C-alpha positions in Angstrom: -17.9 -37.1 -32.9 -19.2 -33.8 -31.5 -18.2 -30.6 -33.5 -15.8 -28.4 -31.7 -17.4 -25.0 -30.9 -15.5 -22.1 -32.3 -14.0 -19.9 -29.6 -15.9 -16.6 -29.5 -13.9 -13.5 -30.5 -12.9 -11.4 -27.5 -15.2 -8.6 -26.4 -13.5 -5.3 -26.5 -14.6 -2.9 -23.8 -13.5 0.7 -23.2 -13.3 1.0 -19.4 -12.0 4.2 -17.8 -10.5 5.3 -21.1 -8.6 2.0 -21.6 -9.5 -0.6 -24.2 -9.6 -4.2 -23.0 -10.0 -7.3 -25.2 -11.6 -9.9 -22.9 -12.4 -13.6 -23.5 -15.6 -13.7 -21.5 -19.1 -15.0 -22.4 -21.1 -12.2 -24.1 -23.9 -12.7 -21.5 -21.5 -12.3 -18.5 -22.7 -9.5 -16.3 -20.6 -6.3 -16.7 -20.2 -6.2 -12.9 -18.5 -9.7 -12.9 -16.2 -8.7 -15.7 -15.2 -5.4 -14.0 -14.5 -7.0 -10.7 -13.2 -10.4 -11.6 -11.4 -9.8 -14.9 -10.3 -6.1 -14.6 -9.9 -5.9 -10.8 -12.1 -2.8 -10.5 -13.8 -3.1 -7.2 -15.6 0.3 -7.0 -18.8 -1.2 -8.3 -20.2 -3.5 -5.6 -22.4 -6.5 -5.7 -25.5 -5.7 -3.8 -28.8 -7.3 -4.9 -27.9 -8.7 -8.3 -31.2 -7.4 -9.7 -30.3 -3.8 -10.6 -32.4 -2.5 -7.8 -30.0 -1.3 -5.1 -27.6 0.8 -7.1 -24.4 -0.5 -5.5 -23.1 -1.6 -8.9 -23.7 1.6 -10.7 -21.3 2.6 -13.5 -21.6 5.2 -16.3 -22.2 3.9 -19.8 -21.6 6.8 -22.3 -22.2 9.1 -19.3 -25.5 7.6 -18.3 -25.9 5.8 -15.0 -26.4 2.0 -15.5 -26.6 -1.0 -13.2 -23.6 -3.2 -14.0 -25.1 -6.3 -12.4 -27.8 -6.7 -15.0 -26.0 -5.6 -18.2 -24.4 -8.2 -20.4 -20.9 -7.2 -21.2 -21.2 -8.4 -24.8 -23.7 -5.5 -25.5 -21.2 -2.8 -24.5 -18.6 -3.0 -27.2 -17.9 0.4 -28.5 -19.4 2.2 -25.5 -17.5 4.2 -22.9 -17.7 2.7 -19.4 -16.7 4.6 -16.4 -16.3 3.2 -12.9 -15.6 4.9 -9.6 -11.9 4.2 -10.3 -12.1 6.2 -13.5 -13.3 9.4 -11.8 -10.3 10.1 -9.6 -7.9 8.7 -7.0 -6.9 9.4 -3.4 -4.4 12.1 -4.5 -6.7 13.8 -7.1 -10.3 13.0 -6.3 -13.1 14.0 -8.7 -15.0 17.0 -7.3 -18.0 14.7 -6.5 -15.7 12.3 -4.6 -14.1 15.3 -2.8 -17.6 16.6 -1.8 -18.5 13.2 -0.3 -15.2 13.3 1.7 -15.8 16.8 2.9 -19.4 16.1 4.0 -18.4 12.7 5.5 -21.2 11.2 3.4 -20.0 7.6 3.8 -20.4 5.3 6.7 -20.4 1.6 5.8 -19.6 2.2 2.1 -22.3 -0.2 0.8 -24.1 2.5 -1.2 -21.1 4.9 -1.8 -20.2 3.8 -5.3 -23.8 4.1 -6.5 -24.3 7.4 -4.8 -21.2 8.9 -6.3 -21.8 7.6 -9.8 -25.5 8.7 -9.8 -24.3 12.1 -8.6 -21.9 12.4 -11.5 -24.6 11.5 -13.9 -27.1 13.9 -12.3 -24.8 16.9 -12.3 -23.8 16.3 -15.9 -27.4 17.1 -17.0 -28.6 19.1 -14.0 -25.7 21.2 -12.8 -27.7 23.1 -10.1 -30.2 20.6 -8.7 -32.6 21.3 -5.9 -32.8 19.2 -2.8 -35.9 17.5 -4.3 -34.1 16.8 -7.6 -31.2 15.2 -5.7 -33.5 13.1 -3.6 -35.4 11.9 -6.7 -32.2 11.1 -8.6 -30.8 9.1 -5.7 -34.1 7.4 -4.7 -33.2 4.2 -6.5 -30.0 3.8 -4.5 -30.3 2.0 -1.2 -28.4 3.3 1.9 -28.4 0.9 4.8 -26.8 3.1 7.4 -28.8 6.3 7.0 -26.4 8.9 5.8 -29.0 10.4 3.5 -28.7 13.9 4.9 -24.9 13.9 4.4 -25.3 12.5 0.9 -27.7 15.2 -0.1 -25.3 17.8 1.3 -22.4 16.2 -0.6 -24.3 16.4 -3.9 -25.1 20.1 -3.4 -21.5 20.7 -2.4 -20.3 18.9 -5.5 -22.6 21.2 -7.6 -21.0 24.2 -6.0 -17.4 22.9 -6.5 -18.1 22.1 -10.2 -19.7 25.5 -10.7 -16.7 27.2 -9.2 -14.3 25.2 -11.3 -16.3 26.0 -14.4 -16.1 29.8 -13.6 -12.3 29.5 -13.0 -11.9 27.8 -16.4 -14.0 30.5 -18.1 -12.0 33.3 -16.3 -8.7 31.6 -17.4 -9.9 31.5 -21.1 -10.8 35.2 -20.9 -7.5 36.3 -19.3 -5.1 38.0 -21.7 
């Protein structure tokens, strides 16, 4: 008689501010869990090797490739997907900048470009063109909207700076 394997305890992931207890194998790729178990389709399957950027999410605010990260190693970490940034009625400033600059064509790279931009602007609020290009160099764009994407990142920087000034002014107001 074969011993019965004990069922593994659920993996608890914090995704977009919501805790989820999931019965998935610990080595399941985060991308698979996000898309198949949580229905979050912002992160895309591109190469499956962590090289194209389509699957990018933020883990504790740092850009990470969800297709190569085992879900079991992310318990206790904050995971943010494209859906966690904003929505159609209240887009995140980075999402709004991409809309304003029409920086999407086919959409293949869009998730990764937006998520990398959020991570970049969190630690480099006023990047140069060169810093933007360097930060996004690991994200593949098939349709060639690179010029619009760089403009969108710089616009997002401007929007975020303006919002920060408005908040500071509101705090100083009597």
